[in-house]
N, CA and C atoms as a LAMMPS dump frame, in Angstrom:
ITEM: TIMESTEP
0
ITEM: NUMBER OF ATOMS
243
ITEM: BOX BOUNDS ff ff ff
-5.0000000000000000e+02 5.0000000000000000e+02
-5.0000000000000000e+02 5.0000000000000000e+02
-5.0000000000000000e+02 5.0000000000000000e+02
ITEM: ATOMS id mol type element x y z
1 1 1 N 0.962 -1.67 -0.074
2 1 2 C -0.079 -0.121 0.074
3 1 3 C 0.857 0.816 0.502
4 2 1 N 0.782 1.809 -0.443
5 2 2 C 1.427 3.428 -0.862
6 2 3 C 1.235 4.645 0.256
7 3 1 N 1.91 4.772 0.97
8 3 2 C 0.92 5.528 1.926
9 3 3 C 1.59 7.007 1.857
10 4 1 N 0.538 8.478 1.583
11 4 2 C 1.09 9.412 0.522
12 4 3 C 1.435 10.514 1.346
13 5 1 N 1.583 10.02 3.027
14 5 2 C 1.658 10.872 3.909
15 5 3 C 3.456 10.939 4.096
16 6 1 N 3.692 9.8 4.162
17 6 2 C 4.903 9.103 4.057
18 6 3 C 6.097 8.997 2.904
19 7 1 N 4.959 8.444 2.051
20 7 2 C 5.665 8.572 0.634
21 7 3 C 6.11 7.037 0.627
22 8 1 N 5.792 5.79 1.831
23 8 2 C 6.49 5.168 1.522
24 8 3 C 5.535 3.547 1.05
25 9 1 N 6.571 2.546 0.802
26 9 2 C 5.457 1.578 0.118
27 9 3 C 6.146 0.347 0.884
28 10 1 N 4.651 -0.058 1.341
29 10 2 C 4.479 -1.146 2.208
30 10 3 C 3.897 -2.744 1.633
31 11 1 N 4.26 -2.965 0.258
32 11 2 C 3.54 -3.896 -0.557
33 11 3 C 4.673 -3.89 -1.479
34 12 1 N 5.142 -5.65 -1.867
35 12 2 C 6.07 -5.184 -3.033
36 12 3 C 5.464 -5.536 -4.099
37 13 1 N 3.994 -5.487 -4.199
38 13 2 C 3.426 -5.766 -5.494
39 13 3 C 3.675 -3.77 -5.766
40 14 1 N 3.218 -2.869 -5.115
41 14 2 C 3.245 -1.236 -5.555
42 14 3 C 4.605 -1.172 -5.845
43 15 1 N 5.434 -1.532 -5.319
44 15 2 C 6.94 -1.186 -5.579
45 15 3 C 7.072 -1.706 -7.337
46 16 1 N 6.435 -2.438 -7.644
47 16 2 C 6.873 -3.327 -9.096
48 16 3 C 6.127 -2.254 -9.796
49 17 1 N 4.988 -1.628 -9.77
50 17 2 C 4.053 -0.831 -9.999
51 17 3 C 4.556 0.786 -10.656
52 18 1 N 5.185 1.379 -8.907
53 18 2 C 5.618 2.252 -9.529
54 18 3 C 7.276 2.029 -10.127
55 19 1 N 7.593 1.483 -10.325
56 19 2 C 8.979 0.839 -10.844
57 19 3 C 8.625 0.826 -12.413
58 20 1 N 7.69 0.049 -12.935
59 20 2 C 7.296 0.04 -14.18
60 20 3 C 7.205 0.853 -14.855
61 21 1 N 6.244 2.084 -13.951
62 21 2 C 5.553 3.475 -14.801
63 21 3 C 6.494 4.515 -14.52
64 22 1 N 8.156 4.387 -13.861
65 22 2 C 8.911 5.262 -13.982
66 22 3 C 10.293 4.244 -14.719
67 23 1 N 9.851 3.599 -15.557
68 23 2 C 10.482 2.531 -16.618
69 23 3 C 11.557 1.717 -15.919
70 24 1 N 11.479 1.592 -15.102
71 24 2 C 12.808 0.868 -14.399
72 24 3 C 12.241 -0.798 -14.125
73 25 1 N 13.094 -1.422 -14.667
74 25 2 C 12.942 -2.51 -15.091
75 25 3 C 12.956 -3.082 -13.467
76 26 1 N 12.505 -4.617 -13.074
77 26 2 C 12.162 -5.208 -12.113
78 26 3 C 12.566 -6.679 -12.302
79 27 1 N 13.177 -6.967 -11.675
80 27 2 C 13.713 -8.548 -12.111
81 27 3 C 13.169 -8.947 -10.206
82 28 1 N 12.791 -10.315 -10.199
83 28 2 C 12.951 -11.827 -8.952
84 28 3 C 14.242 -11.557 -8.492
85 29 1 N 13.989 -12.178 -7.348
86 29 2 C 15.223 -12.828 -6.458
87 29 3 C 15.654 -13.552 -7.276
88 30 1 N 14.937 -14.48 -7.714
89 30 2 C 15.689 -16.216 -7.826
90 30 3 C 16.493 -15.508 -9.369
91 31 1 N 16.713 -14.573 -10.179
92 31 2 C 17.218 -14.271 -11.122
93 31 3 C 18.553 -13.85 -10.839
94 32 1 N 18.943 -13.949 -9.795
95 32 2 C 20.215 -13.82 -9.376
96 32 3 C 20.948 -15.007 -8.219
97 33 1 N 22.449 -15.246 -8.841
98 33 2 C 23.024 -16.463 -7.468
99 33 3 C 24.424 -15.544 -7.536
100 34 1 N 25.114 -16.215 -6.419
101 34 2 C 26.009 -15.531 -6.086
102 34 3 C 26.345 -14.449 -5.515
103 35 1 N 25.034 -14.174 -4.658
104 35 2 C 24.992 -12.864 -4.344
105 35 3 C 25.626 -12.305 -3.174
106 36 1 N 26.955 -11.525 -2.993
107 36 2 C 27.757 -10.797 -2.198
108 36 3 C 27.332 -9.469 -1.537
109 37 1 N 27.236 -9.178 -0.464
110 37 2 C 27.265 -7.941 -0.135
111 37 3 C 28.702 -6.997 0.03
112 38 1 N 28.412 -5.623 -0.953
113 38 2 C 30.013 -5.48 -1.563
114 38 3 C 29.867 -3.953 -0.238
115 39 1 N 28.875 -3.163 0.302
116 39 2 C 28.562 -2.315 0.785
117 39 3 C 27.616 -1.6 1.436
118 40 1 N 26.922 -0.881 1.934
119 40 2 C 25.992 -0.321 2.416
120 40 3 C 26.02 1.294 1.971
121 41 1 N 24.741 2.232 2.568
122 41 2 C 24.667 2.989 2.485
123 41 3 C 23.396 3.883 3.305
124 42 1 N 23.126 4.969 3.288
125 42 2 C 22.137 5.761 3.954
126 42 3 C 20.139 4.872 3.454
127 43 1 N 20.582 4.568 2.755
128 43 2 C 19.213 3.698 2.259
129 43 3 C 19.216 2.441 2.35
130 44 1 N 20.899 1.42 2.201
131 44 2 C 20.328 -0.207 2.255
132 44 3 C 21.585 -0.299 1.38
133 45 1 N 21.473 -1.554 1.302
134 45 2 C 22.725 -2.537 0.927
135 45 3 C 23.081 -2.562 -0.327
136 46 1 N 24.38 -2.555 -0.431
137 46 2 C 24.559 -3.155 -2.127
138 46 3 C 25.806 -4.101 -2.258
139 47 1 N 25.617 -4.919 -3.123
140 47 2 C 25.083 -6.702 -3.231
141 47 3 C 25.522 -6.351 -4.79
142 48 1 N 26.928 -7.494 -4.73
143 48 2 C 27.151 -7.756 -6.455
144 48 3 C 26.82 -9.136 -6.695
145 49 1 N 26.359 -9.504 -8.135
146 49 2 C 25.686 -11.109 -8.138
147 49 3 C 25.577 -10.97 -9.584
148 50 1 N 25.65 -11.982 -9.799
149 50 2 C 25.683 -12.548 -11.485
150 50 3 C 24.249 -12.834 -11.792
151 51 1 N 23.317 -12.943 -12.947
152 51 2 C 22.247 -13.062 -13.404
153 51 3 C 22.471 -14.421 -13.39
154 52 1 N 21.31 -15.357 -12.877
155 52 2 C 21.101 -16.967 -13.633
156 52 3 C 21.336 -17.48 -14.491
157 53 1 N 20.992 -16.187 -15.419
158 53 2 C 20.73 -17.322 -16.814
159 53 3 C 22.452 -16.962 -17.781
160 54 1 N 23.282 -16.223 -17.203
161 54 2 C 24.629 -15.622 -17.761
162 54 3 C 25.605 -15.261 -16.832
163 55 1 N 26.447 -15.529 -17.364
164 55 2 C 27.884 -15.014 -16.135
165 55 3 C 27.748 -13.336 -15.801
166 56 1 N 27.225 -12.56 -16.713
167 56 2 C 27.281 -11.642 -16.035
168 56 3 C 27.084 -11.08 -14.893
169 57 1 N 27.952 -9.951 -14.603
170 57 2 C 27.979 -9.737 -12.819
171 57 3 C 27.322 -8.038 -12.984
172 58 1 N 26.518 -8.24 -11.471
173 58 2 C 25.382 -6.732 -11.602
174 58 3 C 25.752 -6.285 -10.8
175 59 1 N 25.063 -4.884 -10.114
176 59 2 C 25.113 -4.448 -9.056
177 59 3 C 23.471 -4.245 -8.502
178 60 1 N 23.205 -4.9 -7.204
179 60 2 C 21.638 -4.867 -6.572
180 60 3 C 22.093 -4.21 -5.647
181 61 1 N 20.59 -3.517 -5.397
182 61 2 C 20.671 -2.281 -4.327
183 61 3 C 19.383 -2.675 -3.296
184 62 1 N 19.902 -3.065 -2.079
185 62 2 C 18.634 -3.482 -1.295
186 62 3 C 18.279 -2.292 -0.317
187 63 1 N 17.029 -1.711 -0.482
188 63 2 C 16.285 -0.637 -0.278
189 63 3 C 15.781 -0.894 1.138
190 64 1 N 16.497 -0.051 2.17
191 64 2 C 16.004 -0.042 3.929
192 64 3 C 14.137 -0.504 4.185
193 65 1 N 13.579 -0.909 4.133
194 65 2 C 12.002 -0.724 4.8
195 65 3 C 12.086 0.658 5.295
196 66 1 N 10.57 1.765 5.194
197 66 2 C 10.324 2.513 4.715
198 66 3 C 11.113 3.702 4.086
199 67 1 N 12.078 3.117 3.577
200 67 2 C 12.741 4.724 1.972
201 67 3 C 11.547 4.8 1.81
202 68 1 N 12.014 6.32 1.736
203 68 2 C 11.085 7.364 0.864
204 68 3 C 10.667 6.763 -0.845
205 69 1 N 9.977 6.501 -1.257
206 69 2 C 9.548 5.942 -2.513
207 69 3 C 10.255 6.709 -3.638
208 70 1 N 10.272 8.213 -3.513
209 70 2 C 10.935 9.077 -4.527
210 70 3 C 12.045 9.299 -4.128
211 71 1 N 12.941 9.066 -3.09
212 71 2 C 14.167 8.857 -3.05
213 71 3 C 14.911 7.379 -3.805
214 72 1 N 14.669 7.132 -3.759
215 72 2 C 14.599 4.997 -4.737
216 72 3 C 14.114 5.732 -5.887
217 73 1 N 12.773 6.295 -6.179
218 73 2 C 13.039 7.035 -7.773
219 73 3 C 14.178 7.558 -8.159
220 74 1 N 14.868 8.563 -7.555
221 74 2 C 15.395 9.68 -7.664
222 74 3 C 16.982 8.917 -7.296
223 75 1 N 17.531 8.026 -7.287
224 75 2 C 18.591 7.395 -7.088
225 75 3 C 19.078 6.535 -7.88
226 76 1 N 17.585 5.831 -8.244
227 76 2 C 17.703 4.785 -9.402
228 76 3 C 17.997 5.321 -10.724
229 77 1 N 16.863 6.479 -10.82
230 77 2 C 17.181 7.497 -11.869
231 77 3 C 18.494 7.995 -12.063
232 78 1 N 19.556 8.644 -11.309
233 78 2 C 20.974 8.903 -10.963
234 78 3 C 21.851 7.821 -11.646
235 79 1 N 21.803 6.496 -11.277
236 79 2 C 22.652 5.761 -11.525
237 79 3 C 22.437 5.492 -12.622
238 80 1 N 21.318 4.955 -13.552
239 80 2 C 21.048 4.416 -14.67
240 80 3 C 21.117 5.398 -15.582
241 81 1 N 20.728 6.012 -15.608
242 81 2 C 20.773 7.424 -16.733
243 81 3 C 22.04 8.379 -16.391
């Protein structure tokens, strides 16, 4: 459920909707293997992983519960574009 007062997302399905609306690709956790924590920041942890169907190495960001959804979208947009 999206809480407009706090601007946080507590329902994983809502996160997918917000990501899709902002043209951010969503991948299931099962899409990755060899996950290793490599750092952390104000919003959560950063992990190194491989795509399960290839040897492609990617960085994953796990956001802390209650992180402001606008800040998540801003951070992802800055990194991706």
